[in-house]
C-alpha positions in Angstrom: 101.7 87.8 92.3 104.9 89.4 93.2 104.6 88.6 96.9 106.1 85.3 98.1 107.4 83.2 100.9 111.1 83.0 101.9 112.8 81.0 104.6 115.2 82.8 106.9 117.0 81.1 109.9 114.6 78.2 109.6 111.4 80.3 109.8 108.9 81.1 107.0 108.5 84.8 106.2 105.9 86.3 103.8 107.3 89.1 101.7 104.4 91.4 100.7 106.0 92.8 97.6 104.5 96.2 96.8 107.7 97.5 95.0 107.3 99.6 91.9 103.6 100.2 91.8 104.2 103.9 91.9 100.6 105.3 91.6 99.0 102.2 89.9 96.3 101.5 92.4 94.5 98.9 90.3 97.8 96.8 90.0 98.2 97.2 93.8 94.6 96.2 94.4 95.2 92.9 92.4 98.4 92.2 94.4 96.4 92.7 97.6 93.7 90.3 96.4 96.4 87.7 95.7 97.9 88.3 99.2 94.4 87.8 100.8 94.0 84.5 98.9 97.5 83.3 100.1 97.1 84.3 103.7 93.7 82.6 104.0 95.6 79.3 103.7 97.5 80.1 107.0 96.5 79.7 110.6 95.3 82.9 112.3 98.1 85.0 113.9 100.8 82.8 112.5 102.4 84.8 109.7 105.6 86.8 109.9 105.3 89.5 107.2 107.6 92.1 105.7 106.0 94.7 103.4 108.4 96.1 100.8 107.1 99.4 99.4 110.0 100.9 97.5 108.7 102.7 94.4 105.0 102.9 95.5 103.7 106.4 96.2 101.3 107.1 99.1 98.5 108.7 97.2 95.0 108.8 98.7 94.0 106.0 96.4 97.0 103.8 97.3 96.3 104.5 101.0 92.7 103.4 100.5 93.9 100.1 99.0 96.1 99.5 102.0 93.4 100.6 104.4 91.1 97.9 102.9 93.8 95.2 103.0 95.1 95.7 106.6 92.0 94.6 108.6 92.0 91.4 106.6 95.7 90.6 106.9 95.8 91.5 110.6 93.8 88.3 111.3 96.7 86.3 110.0 99.8 88.4 110.8 101.6 87.9 114.1 104.6 90.1 113.4 105.2 92.7 110.7 107.9 95.0 109.3 108.1 97.5 106.5 111.0 98.3 104.2 111.3 101.1 101.7 110.0 104.1 103.7 112.7 106.7 103.7 112.7 110.3 104.8 109.3 111.9 105.1 107.7 108.8 103.8 108.3 107.1 107.2 105.5 109.3 108.5 103.1 107.3 106.4 103.7 104.3 108.7 101.9 106.1 111.5 98.8 106.3 109.3 99.2 102.7 108.2 99.7 101.6 111.8 96.4 103.1 112.9 94.7 101.0 110.1 96.6 97.7 111.0 94.3 96.6 113.7 96.9 96.2 116.4 99.8 94.4 114.7 102.1 97.4 114.3 104.9 97.8 111.7 108.5 98.2 112.6 110.4 100.0 109.9 113.8 99.0 108.5 116.1 100.5 105.9 116.9 97.1 104.3 115.3 93.7 103.8 118.2 91.8 105.4 117.7 94.0 108.6 114.0 93.3 108.6 114.5 89.6 108.1 116.9 89.4 111.0 114.4 91.1 113.3 111.3 89.3 112.2 112.6 85.8 112.8 113.6 86.5 116.4 110.9 85.4 118.8 109.6 88.3 120.9 
């Protein structure tokens, strides 16, 4: 599993690492299964999560994998951000937001920016 936990300013943050899957939906699916197994260990609505998607292409199959993941992870995620969506790809976040089940993504250009935002209590 590429995804992992980090600590930032004394708070735990889950980095959902979807970097470099390009159009490999089966590899992405396996990463998503590993993420589900990890989040199951956490209390509901307790996870601060940053999805890093650089190098993964929003094909219909990739979007289907994300569509299947989001309703599950939304049970556990209290706050979420996304990094790696530039230019026209940022429009994909609107589609993903609709699938997220209420915990919307805030997009950032860099991981350090996302980390600073996600650890602040809202």
